[in-house]
C-alpha positions in Angstrom: 0.0 0.0 0.0 2.8 2.4 0.9 4.6 1.6 -2.4 1.4 2.4 -4.4 1.0 5.7 -2.6 4.6 6.6 -3.3 4.2 5.6 -6.9 1.0 7.7 -7.3 2.7 10.8 -5.8 3.0 13.5 -8.4 6.6 14.6 -9.2 7.9 17.7 -7.5 7.9 20.8 -9.7 11.3 21.9 -10.9 13.2 24.2 -8.5 11.7 22.6 -5.3 12.8 19.8 -3.0 10.1 18.5 -0.8 8.3 21.5 0.8 11.3 23.9 0.7 11.5 26.2 -2.4 14.9 26.5 -4.0 15.9 30.0 -5.1 17.9 30.2 -8.3 20.1 33.0 -9.3 19.5 32.7 -12.9 17.6 35.8 -14.3 14.9 35.2 -16.9 16.2 35.6 -20.4 14.6 38.5 -22.2 14.4 38.8 -25.9 16.7 41.5 -27.2 14.8 44.3 -29.1 15.2 43.8 -32.8 16.2 47.0 -34.6 14.9 47.0 -38.1 17.6 47.7 -40.6 17.6 51.2 -41.9 16.3 51.5 -45.4 17.3 54.0 -48.1 13.9 55.7 -47.7 14.5 56.4 -44.0 17.9 58.0 -44.8 16.3 60.2 -47.5 13.6 61.4 -45.0 16.2 62.4 -42.5 18.2 64.4 -45.1 15.0 66.1 -46.2 14.2 67.0 -42.6 17.6 68.6 -42.2 17.2 70.5 -45.5 13.8 71.8 -44.5 14.9 72.8 -41.1 17.9 74.7 -42.6 15.7 76.4 -45.1 13.1 77.4 -42.4 15.8 78.7 -40.1 17.6 80.6 -42.8 14.3 82.2 -43.9 13.6 83.4 -40.4 17.1 84.8 -40.0 16.9 86.4 -43.4 13.7 88.2 -42.6 15.1 89.5 -39.3 18.2 90.6 -41.0 16.2 92.5 -43.6 14.2 94.3 -40.9 17.5 95.2 -39.1 19.0 96.4 -42.3 16.1 98.7 -43.1 16.2 100.2 -39.6 20.0 100.7 -39.9 19.6 102.3 -43.4 17.0 104.7 -42.1 19.1 105.6 -39.1 22.3 106.2 -41.1 20.5 108.4 -43.7 18.6 110.4 -41.1 21.5 111.3 -38.9 23.1 114.0 -41.2 19.7 115.8 -41.6 19.0 115.7 -37.9 22.4 117.2 -37.2 21.7 120.0 -39.7 18.1 120.6 -38.4 17.6 124.0 -36.9 14.3 123.1 -35.3 13.3 120.7 -32.5 12.6 117.5 -34.4 10.2 116.1 -31.7 8.5 119.3 -30.6 8.4 121.5 -33.7 5.6 121.7 -36.2 7.7 123.3 -39.0 8.4 121.5 -42.2 10.8 123.5 -44.3 13.1 121.2 -46.2 13.4 123.0 -49.6 16.7 124.7 -48.7 19.3 122.2 -47.6 21.3 125.0 -45.9 18.3 126.1 -43.8 16.6 122.9 -42.7 13.9 123.3 -40.1 11.5 120.3 -39.6 9.7 118.6 -36.8 7.1 115.9 -36.5 4.7 117.1 -33.8 2.0 118.0 -36.4 2.5 114.9 -38.4 2.3 112.8 -35.3 -1.0 114.4 -34.3 -2.7 113.8 -37.6 -1.3 110.2 -37.8 -2.3 109.2 -34.3 -5.7 111.0 -34.3 -6.9 109.5 -37.6 -5.6 106.0 -36.6 -7.1 106.0 -33.1 -10.4 107.4 -34.4 -10.5 104.6 -36.9 -9.8 102.1 -34.2 -12.6 103.4 -32.0 -15.0 103.0 -34.8 -13.8 99.6 -36.1 -13.3 97.7 -32.9 -17.0 97.3 -31.8 -18.2 96.7 -35.4 -15.5 94.0 -36.0 -16.2 92.4 -32.6 -19.9 92.2 -33.4 -19.3 90.7 -36.9 -16.9 88.1 -35.5 -19.3 87.1 -32.7 -22.2 86.9 -35.2 -20.3 84.8 -37.7 -19.0 82.3 -35.0 -21.9 82.1 -32.6 -25.2 83.1 -34.2 -25.0 82.8 -38.0 -25.7 79.4 -39.6 -22.8 77.9 -41.5 -24.5 78.4 -44.8 -24.5 82.2 -44.2 -21.3 82.5 -42.1 -18.9 81.3 -44.8 -20.0 83.6 -47.7 -20.4 86.5 -45.3 -16.9 86.0 -44.0 -15.5 85.9 -47.5 -17.2 89.2 -48.3 -15.7 90.9 -45.2 -12.3 89.5 -46.1 -12.6 90.9 -49.6 -12.5 94.4 -48.2 -8.8 93.9 -47.6 -8.3 93.3 -51.3 -9.7 96.7 -52.4 -6.8 99.1 -53.4 -6.1 102.0 -51.2 -6.6 104.5 -53.9 -10.1 103.3 -54.4 -10.8 103.9 -50.7 -9.3 107.4 -51.0 -11.5 108.3 -54.0 -14.6 106.8 -52.3 -13.9 108.8 -49.1 -13.2 112.1 -50.9 -16.0 112.0 -53.5 -18.7 109.8 -52.0 -18.4 109.6 -48.2 -17.3 113.2 -47.4 -20.5 114.9 -48.9 -22.7 112.3 -47.0 -21.2 112.8 -43.6 -21.0 116.7 -43.8 -24.2 117.1 -41.8 -22.9 114.8 -39.1 -19.6 116.7 -38.9 -21.4 120.0 -38.6 -23.8 118.7 -35.9 -20.9 117.4 -33.9 -18.9 120.7 -34.2 -22.0 122.8 -33.4 -23.4 120.8 -30.4 -20.3 119.2 -29.0 -17.8 121.9 -29.9 -17.2 122.6 -26.2 -15.3 119.4 -26.1 -11.8 120.1 -27.6 -11.7 117.0 -29.8 -14.9 118.2 -31.5 -14.0 121.9 -31.6 -13.1 124.0 -34.6 -10.2 122.6 -36.7 -7.8 124.4 -39.0 -10.4 123.8 -41.8 -14.2 124.1 -41.7 -16.0 121.1 -40.3 -17.9 120.6 -43.5 -14.8 120.6 -45.7 -14.6 116.8 -45.8 -10.8 116.9 -46.0 -10.1 116.3 -42.3 -9.3 113.6 -39.7 -13.1 112.9 -39.3 -13.4 111.7 -42.9 -10.0 110.0 -42.9 -10.8 108.1 -39.7 -14.0 106.6 -41.1 -12.2 105.5 -44.3 -9.4 103.9 -42.2 -12.0 102.2 -40.1 -13.4 100.4 -43.2 -9.9 99.5 -44.3 -8.8 97.9 -41.0 -12.2 96.2 -40.4 -11.3 92.9 -42.2 -8.0 92.6 -40.3 -9.6 92.9 -36.9 -12.6 90.8 -37.9 -10.4 88.0 -39.3 -8.3 87.7 -36.2 -11.2 87.9 -33.8 -13.2 85.4 -35.8 -10.4 82.8 -35.6 -9.9 83.3 -31.9 -13.6 83.1 -31.0 -14.0 80.0 -33.1 -11.4 78.2 -31.0 -13.4 78.5 -27.8 -13.6 74.9 -26.3 -16.9 73.3 -27.2 -17.0 71.7 -23.8 -17.2 75.1 -22.1 -20.0 76.3 -24.4 -22.0 73.1 -24.1 -21.5 73.1 -20.3 -22.8 76.7 -20.1 -25.8 75.7 -22.2 -26.5 72.7 -20.1 -26.7 74.9 -17.0 -29.4 76.9 -18.7 -27.4 79.9 -20.0 -28.8 81.9 -22.9 -26.8 82.5 -26.0 -25.8 85.9 -24.9 -24.8 84.6 -21.5 -22.6 82.0 -23.2 -20.9 84.7 -25.2 -20.5 87.0 -22.2 -19.2 84.3 -19.8 -17.4 81.9 -22.1 -16.6 83.1 -25.6 -15.6 86.7 -24.8 -13.3 85.9 -21.9 -11.5 83.2 -23.9 -11.0 85.4 -27.0 -10.6 88.9 -25.5 -6.8 89.0 -25.7 -6.9 87.8 -29.3 -9.4 90.5 -30.2 -7.2 93.1 -28.7 -4.2 91.7 -30.5 -6.1 91.9 -33.8 -7.0 95.5 -33.0 -3.4 96.3 -32.5 -2.6 94.8 -35.9 -5.3 97.0 -37.4 -3.8 100.0 -35.7 -0.4 99.3 -37.2 -2.1 99.1 -40.6 -3.8 102.4 -40.1 -0.6 104.2 -39.0 1.2 103.3 -42.2 -1.6 104.0 -44.7 -0.5 106.4 -47.4 -2.4 106.7 -50.6 -6.0 106.9 -49.2 -5.0 109.6 -46.7 -3.0 111.5 -49.4 -6.2 111.7 -51.4 -8.4 112.7 -48.5 -6.3 115.0 -46.4 -5.1 118.3 -47.8 -1.8 119.4 -46.4 -1.9 122.8 -44.7 0.9 124.9 -43.2 -1.3 126.1 -40.4 -0.8 124.2 -37.2 -3.4 121.8 -36.0 -6.0 122.8 -33.4 -6.0 119.2 -32.0 -9.5 118.5 -33.3 -10.9 115.7 -35.4 -11.8 118.5 -37.9 -8.1 119.3 -38.6 -6.5 118.8 -42.0 -2.9 118.1 -42.5 -0.6 115.2 -43.3 0.4 112.0 -41.7 3.9 110.6 -41.7 3.2 108.5 -44.8 1.3 111.0 -46.8 3.9 113.8 -46.0 6.6 111.6 -47.4 4.5 110.8 -50.5 3.6 114.4 -51.1 7.2 115.6 -50.7 8.8 113.1 -53.1 9.3 115.9 -55.6 11.7 117.6 -53.2 14.1 114.7 -53.2 16.9 116.6 -54.9 19.7 116.5 -52.3 20.8 114.2 -49.5 19.8 116.4 -46.6 16.3 116.9 -47.8 15.9 113.2 -48.4 17.3 112.7 -44.9 14.6 114.9 -43.4 11.9 112.7 -44.9 13.8 109.5 -43.9 13.9 110.8 -40.3 10.1 111.0 -40.4 10.0 107.6 -41.9 12.2 106.2 -39.2 9.7 107.4 -36.5 6.9 105.8 -38.4 9.0 102.6 -38.8 9.7 102.4 -35.1 6.0 103.2 -34.2 4.5 100.5 -36.5 7.2 98.0 -35.4 6.3 98.6 -31.8 2.6 98.3 -32.4 2.9 95.1 -34.3 5.2 93.6 -31.7 2.7 94.4 -29.0 0.0 92.9 -31.1 1.9 89.6 -31.6 2.6 89.4 -27.9 -1.1 90.0 -27.0 -2.2 87.5 -29.7 0.2 84.8 -28.6 -1.4 84.8 -25.1 -4.9 84.3 -26.5 -6.7 81.0 -26.7 -5.2 79.7 -23.5 -8.1 80.4 -21.2 -5.9 82.5 -18.9 -7.6 85.6 -18.0 
């Protein structure tokens, strides 16, 4: 009986003797990873990546170098004229550059007309552009939003001279009653007071600002539309699920998310308005009388003054005077666009 029990006992598992386990020092053998052999196609892709990275890097460096070269060129050409200038460049309103031996030029009047027309345009364009962007992204059906967005974007393709002719020949006569009413009833406010030309002349900052507002409208609308469209759907659906109305969704979700992008787009539009030349040259008539710091002033912006004075480019000092004004415009637009890029880069992150 005992022999039969022993014969029926199952064999011990390997690594054990009786009831005591035996510990072995041998580690399990792992299969070594198999590295597929490189193929000629893989090598070609790597070379292509290197080439593309080099081209992209070189292009970026090239653009930065061009901008730096432009700024350096303007500075070098402006220094001799600034040294020969007999007026205060920053505080004088004179612009007498015909005689290179008696240069007297300043930018205070040019700066006022440029800044006034651009800021007035921005004040008009920002609410309209914001409303259009919110309508296209939140309210309009897709069948209407796309063609309407294309129409707004097409405004950017209209040549500047067309805007100038439209403003001088069509818009100015239409808005004369508005300009006269503002000057008559709100003239006690300095910005609406008498300018250096009559309020109904049409050749003033008031008309120029409205034309500029139409010109920068597609820029602000395009940036704002893209930012508002990137609002997370989960946040919008969550607000709707809690019973929020469409306006409450826009006010509490869409607008806080895209506000910085909207401001960045507005700064891009401001940079565009500061450098506008042809349209303002057609609308604004240059006058030697100083501005009264009213929106009914006429005069010249930096860009239009340079365009109007191109006939005087007969010697280096005269050219340097205009280049000095261009240098101020270059620095201003560069600073505004840099600020816009910085503001726009912080949009869409939900950090308010």
